[in-house]
C-alpha positions in Angstrom: 125.9 116.1 72.0 123.8 119.5 73.0 124.0 119.8 77.0 120.7 122.0 76.5 118.1 120.5 79.5 114.6 121.0 78.7 111.7 121.4 81.5 107.8 120.7 81.1 105.5 120.3 83.7 101.5 120.0 84.4 99.7 119.5 87.5 97.1 117.0 87.5 94.4 116.2 89.7 94.3 112.7 90.6 95.8 110.4 93.2 99.4 109.3 92.8 98.1 106.1 92.2 96.3 106.6 89.2 98.5 109.0 87.7 101.4 106.5 87.9 99.5 103.8 86.6 98.2 106.0 83.7 101.9 107.2 82.9 103.2 104.0 83.2 100.7 101.5 81.8 100.5 100.5 78.0 97.3 100.6 77.6 96.6 103.8 79.2 99.9 105.4 77.1 98.5 104.3 73.9 95.4 107.1 75.0 97.5 109.6 75.4 101.2 110.0 74.0 100.8 112.4 71.1 100.7 115.6 71.1 98.1 116.7 68.5 94.5 115.3 67.3 96.0 114.4 63.7 98.5 112.0 65.7 98.2 108.4 67.6 100.0 106.2 69.5 98.6 102.6 68.6 101.4 100.6 70.7 103.1 101.0 73.5 105.3 98.6 75.4 106.9 98.9 78.9 108.9 96.6 81.1 109.1 99.2 83.9 112.2 98.2 85.8 115.9 99.3 85.4 117.8 97.4 82.7 113.9 97.7 81.2 112.8 98.9 78.2 110.2 101.7 77.1 109.0 101.7 73.3 106.0 103.2 71.8 105.1 103.8 68.4 104.4 107.5 67.7 102.5 108.4 64.0 100.3 110.6 61.9 97.0 109.3 61.6 97.1 109.2 57.7 100.2 107.6 58.0 102.5 109.8 56.4 105.0 110.0 59.1 105.8 107.6 62.3 108.7 106.7 64.8 109.5 104.4 67.5 110.2 106.3 70.9 112.6 103.4 72.4 114.6 104.3 75.8 115.8 102.1 78.6 115.1 102.5 82.7 118.0 103.8 84.9 116.1 104.4 88.1 112.7 103.4 88.9 110.7 104.7 92.0 107.0 104.0 92.1 105.2 107.3 92.5 108.1 109.2 92.9 110.8 109.1 89.8 111.5 107.4 86.3 114.9 108.3 84.7 115.1 106.4 81.3 117.9 106.8 78.6 116.6 107.1 74.9 118.6 105.3 72.2 120.6 108.1 71.5 122.2 108.9 74.3 120.0 111.5 75.9 118.4 111.6 79.5 115.0 112.4 80.6 113.7 112.7 84.4 110.1 112.4 85.3 109.3 113.1 88.8 106.2 112.8 90.5 105.2 115.3 93.5 102.2 115.7 95.6 101.4 119.4 95.6 98.1 120.8 97.4 96.7 117.2 96.9 97.1 117.0 93.0 100.3 115.3 91.2 103.0 117.7 89.7 104.6 115.6 86.8 108.0 117.3 85.6 109.7 115.8 82.9 113.5 117.0 82.3 115.1 116.2 79.0 117.9 116.3 77.3 117.3 118.8 74.1 118.3 117.1 70.6 120.1 119.0 67.6 117.4 118.6 64.7 115.3 120.8 66.1 114.8 124.2 67.9 114.5 124.0 71.4 111.6 125.7 71.5 109.7 123.3 69.3 110.6 120.2 71.5 109.6 121.9 74.4 105.9 122.8 72.9 105.9 118.9 71.5 106.5 117.5 74.6 104.9 119.5 76.7 101.7 119.6 74.2 102.0 115.2 75.0 102.0 116.3 79.0 98.9 118.3 78.6 97.5 115.5 76.9 98.4 112.8 79.8 96.3 115.5 82.5 93.4 115.4 79.8 93.0 111.9 79.9 93.8 111.2 83.2 91.5 114.0 84.4 88.7 113.0 82.0 88.9 109.0 82.8 
């Protein structure tokens, strides 16, 4: 398995309660969990507890491609940290920190071996940017 770790982050202008809620609630996940406007997240389920599962469907709006993003939670500290393991064994850690009245969301994840590291970073960063845009607009 590739041991390369990729780190992305965004600073969200909102309080930690709102950021946490929008990041973890299925009704919000479906509104931001995609990297570009030609993709969507029609379904999301989230059992936010250690041993619980995250499952979100990500697909092209034209139906040409799609996949399930699935993971099991390893650690959940409300308003601070989420760690989960993807079905292929890769780890993902997301931290929520208050910085100058905003919330810094930082995700570090194990790279997969199929796509270039920079492509993975750009895709995950685009999703996180979409999250920031959605939170700040609602």
